DSSP file (Angstrom, degrees, kcal/mol; ACC not computed):
  #  RESIDUE AA STRUCTURE BP1 BP2  ACC     N-H-->O    O-->H-N    N-H-->O    O-->H-N    TCO  KAPPA ALPHA  PHI   PSI    X-CA   Y-CA   Z-CA
    1    1 A X              0   0    0      0, 0.0     2,-0.6     0, 0.0    15,-0.0   0.000 360.0 360.0 360.0 131.9    3.6  -14.2  -10.2
    2    2 A X        -     0   0    0     61,-0.0    15,-0.9    65,-0.0    16,-0.5  -0.885 360.0-169.0-104.2 124.7    1.6  -11.0   -9.8
    3    3 A X  E     -A   16   0A   0     -2,-0.6     2,-0.4    13,-0.2    13,-0.2  -0.956   9.8-151.2-111.1 126.8    3.3   -7.7  -10.6
    4    4 A X  E     -A   15   0A   0     11,-2.5    11,-2.0    -2,-0.5     2,-0.4  -0.828  12.6-137.2-101.0 134.6    1.5   -4.6   -9.6
    5    5 A X  E     -A   14   0A   0     -2,-0.4     2,-0.4     9,-0.2     9,-0.2  -0.735  17.3-173.2 -95.5 138.7    2.2   -1.4  -11.6
    6    6 A X  E     -A   13   0A   0      7,-2.4     7,-2.5    -2,-0.4     2,-0.6  -0.999  18.4-138.6-127.8 127.8    2.7    2.0  -10.0
    7    7 A X  E     +A   12   0A   0     -2,-0.4     2,-0.3     5,-0.2     5,-0.2  -0.766  33.2 154.4 -97.7 126.3    3.0    5.0  -12.2
    8    8 A X  E >   +A   11   0A   0      3,-2.3     3,-2.3    -2,-0.6    32,-0.1  -0.989  68.3   0.4-146.8 138.4    5.5    7.6  -11.4
    9    9 A X  T 3  S-     0   0    0     -2,-0.3     3,-0.1     1,-0.3    -1,-0.0   0.804 126.9 -63.5  53.0  31.1    7.3   10.1  -13.6
   10   10 A X  T 3  S+     0   0    0      1,-0.2     2,-0.3     0, 0.0    -1,-0.3   0.575 116.3 103.9  74.0   7.3    5.3    8.7  -16.6
   11   11 A X  E <  S-A    8   0A   0     -3,-2.3    -3,-2.3    -5,-0.0     2,-0.5  -0.905  72.6-117.9-122.4 152.4    6.9    5.3  -16.3
   12   12 A X  E     -A    7   0A   0     -2,-0.3     2,-0.4    -5,-0.2    -5,-0.2  -0.769  26.5-167.6 -90.5 128.5    5.6    2.1  -14.9
   13   13 A X  E     -A    6   0A   0     -7,-2.5    -7,-2.4    -2,-0.5     2,-0.4  -0.887  14.0-136.4-112.6 145.1    7.4    0.7  -11.9
   14   14 A X  E     -A    5   0A   0     -2,-0.4     2,-0.4    -9,-0.2    -9,-0.2  -0.840  16.1-172.1-111.7 140.9    6.7   -2.9  -10.7
   15   15 A X  E     -A    4   0A   0    -11,-2.0   -11,-2.5    -2,-0.4     2,-0.9  -0.997  20.6-139.5-125.9 125.8    6.3   -4.3   -7.2
   16   16 A X  E >   -A    3   0A   0     -2,-0.4     3,-0.5   -13,-0.2     4,-0.3  -0.766  21.5-179.8 -85.5 107.5    6.1   -8.0   -6.6
   17   17 A X  T 3  S+     0   0    0     -2,-0.9    -1,-0.2   -15,-0.9     3,-0.2   0.533  71.0  64.6 -86.6  -8.1    3.3   -8.3   -4.0
   18   18 A X  T 3  S+     0   0    0    -16,-0.5    -1,-0.2     1,-0.2     3,-0.1   0.560  75.6  86.6 -93.5  -7.1    3.5  -12.1   -3.7
   19   19 A X  S <  S+     0   0    0     -3,-0.5     2,-0.3     1,-0.2    -1,-0.2   0.936 104.9   2.2 -60.0 -47.3    7.0  -12.4   -2.3
   20   20 A X        -     0   0    0     -4,-0.3     2,-0.5    -3,-0.2    -1,-0.2  -0.960  64.8-136.2-139.6 154.7    5.9  -11.9    1.4
   21   21 A X        -     0   0    0     -2,-0.3    47,-0.1    -3,-0.1    -3,-0.1  -0.962  24.1-136.6-112.9 116.1    2.6  -11.5    3.2
   22   22 A X        -     0   0    0     -2,-0.5    54,-0.3     1,-0.1     3,-0.1  -0.363   6.4-156.6 -70.0 152.2    2.5   -8.8    5.9
   23   23 A X  S    S+     0   0    0      1,-0.1     2,-0.3    52,-0.1    56,-0.2   0.537  70.3   5.9-106.0 -10.8    0.8   -9.7    9.2
   24   24 A X  S  > S-     0   0    0     55,-0.1     4,-1.9     1,-0.1     5,-0.1  -0.927  87.2 -83.7-159.6 178.8    0.0   -6.2   10.4
   25   25 A X  H  > S+     0   0    0     -2,-0.3     4,-2.3     1,-0.2     5,-0.2   0.873 121.8  55.4 -63.4 -39.7    0.1   -2.5    9.4
   26   26 A X  H  > S+     0   0    0      1,-0.2     4,-2.5     2,-0.2    -1,-0.2   0.924 108.7  48.0 -60.2 -46.3    3.8   -2.0   10.4
   27   27 A X  H  > S+     0   0    0      2,-0.2     4,-2.5     1,-0.2    -1,-0.2   0.865 108.6  55.3 -63.5 -35.1    4.9   -4.9    8.2
   28   28 A X  H  X S+     0   0    0     -4,-1.9     4,-2.5     2,-0.2     5,-0.2   0.958 110.0  45.8 -59.3 -49.7    2.8   -3.4    5.3
   29   29 A X  H  X S+     0   0    0     -4,-2.3     4,-2.7     1,-0.2     5,-0.2   0.916 113.0  49.9 -60.1 -44.9    4.6   -0.1    5.6
   30   30 A X  H  X S+     0   0    0     -4,-2.5     4,-2.0     1,-0.2    -1,-0.2   0.903 112.3  47.3 -63.2 -40.2    8.0   -1.8    5.8
   31   31 A X  H  X S+     0   0    0     -4,-2.5     4,-1.9     2,-0.2    -2,-0.2   0.889 112.8  47.9 -72.3 -37.8    7.3   -4.0    2.8
   32   32 A X  H  X S+     0   0    0     -4,-2.5     4,-2.5    -5,-0.2    -2,-0.2   0.932 113.0  49.2 -63.8 -44.8    6.0   -1.0    0.7
   33   33 A X  H  < S+     0   0    0     -4,-2.7    -2,-0.2     1,-0.2    -1,-0.2   0.867 112.9  47.7 -65.4 -35.5    9.1    1.1    1.7
   34   34 A X  H  < S+     0   0    0     -4,-2.0    -1,-0.2    -5,-0.2    -2,-0.2   0.861 118.9  38.6 -71.4 -34.7   11.4   -1.8    0.8
   35   35 A X  H  < S+     0   0    0     -4,-1.9     2,-0.3    -5,-0.1    -2,-0.2   0.708  92.4  90.5 -96.7 -21.0    9.9   -2.5   -2.6
   36   36 A X  S  < S-     0   0    0     -4,-2.5   -21,-0.1    -5,-0.2     2,-0.1  -0.568  80.9-115.7 -76.7 140.4    9.0    1.0   -3.9
   37   37 A X     >  -     0   0    0     -2,-0.3     4,-2.3     1,-0.1     3,-0.4  -0.347  22.1-112.6 -72.4 154.5   11.8    2.5   -5.9
   38   38 A X  H  > S+     0   0    0      1,-0.2     4,-2.5     2,-0.2     5,-0.2   0.889 117.8  52.5 -52.7 -44.5   13.5    5.7   -4.7
   39   39 A X  H  > S+     0   0    0      1,-0.2     4,-1.9     2,-0.2    -1,-0.2   0.834 107.6  52.3 -66.7 -30.8   12.0    7.8   -7.6
   40   40 A X  H  > S+     0   0    0     -3,-0.4     4,-2.7     2,-0.2    -1,-0.2   0.912 109.7  49.1 -67.3 -41.5    8.5    6.5   -6.8
   41   41 A X  H  X S+     0   0    0     -4,-2.3     4,-1.9     1,-0.2    -2,-0.2   0.912 111.0  49.5 -63.5 -41.5    9.0    7.6   -3.1
   42   42 A X  H  X S+     0   0    0     -4,-2.5     4,-0.6     1,-0.2    -1,-0.2   0.890 110.8  50.2 -65.9 -37.4   10.2   11.0   -4.2
   43   43 A X  H >< S+     0   0    0     -4,-1.9     3,-1.3     1,-0.2     4,-0.5   0.930 107.7  53.3 -62.9 -44.9    7.2   11.4   -6.5
   44   44 A X  H >< S+     0   0    0     -4,-2.7     3,-1.7     1,-0.3    -2,-0.2   0.890 102.0  59.7 -57.8 -38.7    4.8   10.4   -3.7
   45   45 A X  H 3< S+     0   0    0     -4,-1.9    -1,-0.3     1,-0.3    -2,-0.2   0.730  98.8  58.3 -63.7 -20.9    6.4   13.1   -1.5
   46   46 A X  T << S+     0   0    0     -3,-1.3    -1,-0.3    -4,-0.6     2,-0.2   0.603  97.1  80.8 -82.3 -10.7    5.3   15.7   -4.1
   47   47 A X  S <  S-     0   0    0     -3,-1.7     2,-0.1    -4,-0.5    -3,-0.0  -0.588  81.0-119.4 -95.7 153.8    1.7   14.7   -3.8
   48   48 A X     >  -     0   0    0     -2,-0.2     4,-2.7     1,-0.1     5,-0.2  -0.433  38.0-104.1 -74.6 166.1   -0.9   15.7   -1.2
   49   49 A X  H  > S+     0   0    0      1,-0.2     4,-2.3     2,-0.2     5,-0.2   0.910 124.1  48.8 -58.8 -41.8   -2.3   12.8    0.8
   50   50 A X  H  > S+     0   0    0      2,-0.2     4,-2.5     1,-0.2    -1,-0.2   0.891 110.6  50.1 -66.8 -38.7   -5.6   13.0   -1.3
   51   51 A X  H  > S+     0   0    0      2,-0.2     4,-2.5     1,-0.2     5,-0.2   0.928 111.7  48.7 -63.5 -45.1   -3.6   13.1   -4.6
   52   52 A X  H  X S+     0   0    0     -4,-2.7     4,-2.1     1,-0.2    -2,-0.2   0.924 112.2  48.5 -60.7 -45.1   -1.6   10.0   -3.5
   53   53 A X  H  X S+     0   0    0     -4,-2.3     4,-1.9     1,-0.2    -1,-0.2   0.930 112.3  47.9 -62.0 -45.5   -4.7    8.2   -2.5
   54   54 A X  H  < S+     0   0    0     -4,-2.5     4,-0.4     1,-0.2    -1,-0.2   0.894 115.3  45.2 -63.0 -40.6   -6.6    9.0   -5.7
   55   55 A X  H  < S+     0   0    0     -4,-2.5    -1,-0.2     1,-0.2   -48,-0.2   0.798 121.2  37.8 -74.4 -27.7   -3.6    7.9   -7.9
   56   56 A X  H ><>S+     0   0    0     -4,-2.1     5,-4.1    -5,-0.2     3,-0.8   0.591  90.2  86.1-103.7 -11.0   -2.9    4.7   -5.9
   57   57 A X  T 3<5S+     0   0    0     -4,-1.9    -1,-0.1     1,-0.3    -2,-0.1   0.890 102.0  32.6 -59.8 -41.2   -6.3    3.4   -5.1
   58   58 A X  T 3 5S+     0   0    0     -4,-0.4    -1,-0.3     3,-0.2    -2,-0.1   0.404 130.8  33.2 -97.0   1.9   -6.8    1.5   -8.4
   59   59 A X  T <>5S+     0   0    0     -3,-0.8     4,-2.0     3,-0.1     5,-0.2   0.554 133.7  12.2-115.7 -89.9   -3.1    0.6   -8.9
   60   60 A X  H  >5S+     0   0    0      1,-0.2     4,-2.3     2,-0.2    -3,-0.2   0.899 130.1  54.6 -60.5 -41.0   -1.0    0.0   -5.8
   61   61 A X  H  ><S+     0   0    0     -5,-4.1     4,-2.4     1,-0.2    -1,-0.2   0.868 106.4  51.1 -62.9 -35.8   -4.2   -0.2   -3.6
   62   62 A X  H  > S+     0   0    0     -6,-0.5     4,-3.1     2,-0.2     5,-0.2   0.900 109.1  51.6 -67.0 -39.8   -5.7   -2.9   -5.9
   63   63 A X  H  X>S+     0   0    0     -4,-2.0     4,-2.8     2,-0.2     5,-0.6   0.914 109.9  49.3 -63.3 -42.3   -2.5   -4.9   -5.6
   64   64 A X  I  X>S+     0   0    0     -4,-2.3     4,-1.9     2,-0.2     5,-1.3   0.937 114.1  45.4 -61.4 -47.0   -2.7   -4.6   -1.8
   65   65 A X  I  X>S+     0   0    0     -4,-2.4     5,-3.1     3,-0.2     4,-0.6   0.945 120.1  39.7 -63.1 -48.6   -6.4   -5.7   -1.8
   66   66 A X  I  <5S+     0   0    0     -4,-3.1    -2,-0.2     3,-0.2    -1,-0.2   0.893 128.6  27.0 -70.7 -41.7   -5.8   -8.6   -4.2
   67   67 A X  I  <5S+     0   0    0     -4,-2.8    -3,-0.2    -5,-0.2    -2,-0.2   0.787 131.4  29.4 -96.6 -31.8   -2.5   -9.9   -3.0
   68   68 A X  I  <<S+     0   0    0     -4,-1.9    -3,-0.2    -5,-0.6     8,-0.2   0.752 131.1  24.0-102.1 -27.7   -2.3   -9.0    0.7
   69   69 A X  I  X<S+     0   0    0     -5,-1.3     4,-0.6    -4,-0.6     3,-0.4   0.855 126.4  32.9-108.9 -47.9   -6.0   -9.0    1.8
   70   70 A X  T  4<S+     0   0    0     -5,-3.1    -4,-0.2    -6,-0.2    -3,-0.1   0.614 101.4  75.1 -89.6 -11.7   -8.2  -11.2   -0.5
   71   71 A X  T  4 S-     0   0    0     -6,-0.3    -1,-0.2    -5,-0.1     3,-0.1  -0.078 121.3 -73.9-100.0  37.2   -5.7  -13.9   -1.4
   72   72 A X  T  4 S+     0   0    0     -3,-0.4     2,-0.3     1,-0.1    -2,-0.1   0.975  78.7 143.4  78.7  57.4   -5.7  -15.9    1.8
   73   73 A X    >X  +     0   0    0     -4,-0.6     4,-2.1     1,-0.1     3,-0.5  -0.671  16.5 170.6-121.8  72.5   -3.7  -13.7    4.3
   74   74 A X  H 3> S+     0   0    0     -2,-0.3     4,-2.6     1,-0.2     5,-0.2   0.798  71.5  58.3 -59.2 -31.9   -5.7  -14.5    7.5
   75   75 A X  H 3> S+     0   0    0      2,-0.2     4,-1.9     1,-0.2    -1,-0.2   0.916 109.6  42.4 -67.7 -41.4   -3.3  -12.8    9.8
   76   76 A X  H <> S+     0   0    0     -3,-0.5     4,-2.1   -54,-0.3    -2,-0.2   0.915 115.6  49.3 -71.5 -41.5   -3.5   -9.4    8.1
   77   77 A X  H  X S+     0   0    0     -4,-2.1     4,-2.8     1,-0.2    -2,-0.2   0.928 111.2  50.0 -61.1 -45.1   -7.2   -9.6    7.7
   78   78 A X  H  X S+     0   0    0     -4,-2.6     4,-2.8     1,-0.2    -1,-0.2   0.896 106.6  57.0 -60.7 -41.7   -7.6  -10.6   11.4
   79   79 A X  H  X S+     0   0    0     -4,-1.9     4,-0.8   -56,-0.2    -1,-0.2   0.947 112.0  40.8 -54.4 -49.5   -5.4   -7.6   12.3
   80   80 A X  H ><>S+     0   0    0     -4,-2.1     5,-2.7     2,-0.2     3,-0.8   0.900 112.4  53.5 -69.2 -40.3   -7.7   -5.2   10.6
   81   81 A X  H ><5S+     0   0    0     -4,-2.8     3,-1.7     1,-0.3    -1,-0.2   0.907 105.4  55.5 -59.9 -39.8  -10.9   -6.9   11.8
   82   82 A X  H 3<5S+     0   0    0     -4,-2.8    -1,-0.3     1,-0.3    -2,-0.2   0.755 106.6  51.6 -61.0 -24.5   -9.6   -6.6   15.3
   83   83 A X  T <<5S-     0   0    0     -4,-0.8    -1,-0.3    -3,-0.8    -2,-0.2   0.429 123.7-107.3 -89.6  -2.1   -9.3   -2.8   14.6
   84   84 A X  T < 5S+     0   0    0     -3,-1.7     2,-0.7    -4,-0.3    -3,-0.2   0.591  78.6 133.5  85.5  12.3  -12.9   -2.7   13.5
   85   85 A X      < +     0   0    0     -5,-2.7    -1,-0.3     1,-0.2    -2,-0.2  -0.859  21.0 163.2 -97.9 115.0  -11.9   -2.3    9.8
   86   86 A X        +     0   0    0     -2,-0.7     2,-0.3    -3,-0.1    -1,-0.2   0.759  44.1  75.3-109.3 -27.6  -14.0   -4.8    7.8
   87   87 A X  S  > S-     0   0    0      1,-0.1     4,-2.2    -6,-0.0     3,-0.3  -0.712  71.8-133.7 -95.2 139.0  -14.0   -3.9    4.1
   88   88 A X  H  > S+     0   0    0     -2,-0.3     4,-2.7     1,-0.2     5,-0.2   0.852 107.5  56.1 -56.4 -36.8  -11.0   -4.6    1.9
   89   89 A X  H  > S+     0   0    0      1,-0.2     4,-2.1     2,-0.2    -1,-0.2   0.912 109.1  47.2 -62.7 -40.0  -11.1   -1.0    0.4
   90   90 A X  H  > S+     0   0    0     -3,-0.3     4,-2.1     2,-0.2    -2,-0.2   0.873 110.5  52.6 -67.4 -36.4  -10.9    0.4    3.9
   91   91 A X  H  X S+     0   0    0     -4,-2.2     4,-2.1     2,-0.2    -2,-0.2   0.940 112.3  43.4 -63.1 -48.0   -8.1   -1.9    4.8
   92   92 A X  H  X S+     0   0    0     -4,-2.7     4,-3.0     1,-0.2     5,-0.2   0.865 111.2  55.5 -67.9 -33.2   -6.0   -0.8    1.7
   93   93 A X  H  X S+     0   0    0     -4,-2.1     4,-2.8    -5,-0.2     5,-0.3   0.910 107.4  49.9 -64.6 -40.2   -6.9    2.8    2.4
   94   94 A X  H  X S+     0   0    0     -4,-2.1     4,-2.5     2,-0.2    -2,-0.2   0.920 112.6  47.6 -62.6 -42.4   -5.5    2.5    5.9
   95   95 A X  H  X S+     0   0    0     -4,-2.1     4,-2.7     2,-0.2    -2,-0.2   0.958 114.9  44.9 -63.0 -50.8   -2.3    1.0    4.5
   96   96 A X  H  X S+     0   0    0     -4,-3.0     4,-2.7     1,-0.2    -2,-0.2   0.927 115.7  46.2 -62.5 -45.7   -1.9    3.6    1.8
   97   97 A X  H  X S+     0   0    0     -4,-2.8     4,-2.4     1,-0.2    -1,-0.2   0.910 113.8  48.7 -63.2 -43.2   -2.7    6.5    4.2
   98   98 A X  H  X S+     0   0    0     -4,-2.5     4,-2.5    -5,-0.3    -1,-0.2   0.903 112.1  48.7 -63.8 -40.1   -0.3    5.2    6.8
   99   99 A X  H  X S+     0   0    0     -4,-2.7     4,-3.0    -5,-0.2     5,-0.2   0.944 110.8  50.4 -65.9 -44.3    2.4    4.7    4.3
  100  100 A X  H  X S+     0   0    0     -4,-2.7     4,-2.2     1,-0.2     6,-0.2   0.930 113.0  46.3 -56.6 -45.7    2.0    8.2    2.9
  101  101 A X  H  X>S+     0   0    0     -4,-2.4     5,-1.7     2,-0.2     4,-0.5   0.869 112.9  50.3 -67.1 -37.2    2.2    9.7    6.4
  102  102 A X  H ><5S+     0   0    0     -4,-2.5     3,-0.7    -5,-0.2    -2,-0.2   0.947 113.4  45.3 -62.0 -48.3    5.2    7.5    7.2
  103  103 A X  H 3<5S+     0   0    0     -4,-3.0    -2,-0.2     1,-0.2    -1,-0.2   0.836 121.0  37.8 -68.7 -32.5    7.0    8.6    4.1
  104  104 A X  H 3<5S-     0   0    0     -4,-2.2    -1,-0.2    -5,-0.2    -2,-0.2   0.352 104.7-124.7-100.8   5.7    6.2   12.3    4.5
  105  105 A X  T <<5 +     0   0    0     -3,-0.7     2,-0.3    -4,-0.5    -3,-0.2   0.864  65.1 136.4  52.2  39.8    6.6   12.3    8.3
  106  106 A X      < -     0   0    0     -5,-1.7    -1,-0.2    -6,-0.2    -2,-0.1  -0.868  44.7-167.4-117.7 155.0    3.1   13.7    8.7
  107  107 A X              0   0    0     -2,-0.3    -1,-0.1     1,-0.1    -6,-0.0   0.152 360.0 360.0-121.4  17.0    0.3   12.8   11.2
  108  108 A X              0   0    0     -7,-0.1    -1,-0.1     0, 0.0    -7,-0.0   0.502 360.0 360.0 -70.8 360.0   -2.6   14.6    9.6
């Protein structure tokens, strides 16, 4: 079982990324929203989009890349390839950015 750590309020919170494999961006956002703790979401809302991306690229983003993109999830990879997104870093960046915008109700 792979548990991905996300740091918020100086404590490590765990998200189990292997439970389900999302098939598209909407499912990625739904799964992140379901699995992130309320205090993590509140912390994310205090960050700018750039701050969130920088804090999460090598933590939550790495978990997304390793467990949702690189570990045999052809439906999600195909979804991104169909959108013209080819690199795993770009795929996870799209997921993180979309989740941040969903959570903060912003479209920037």
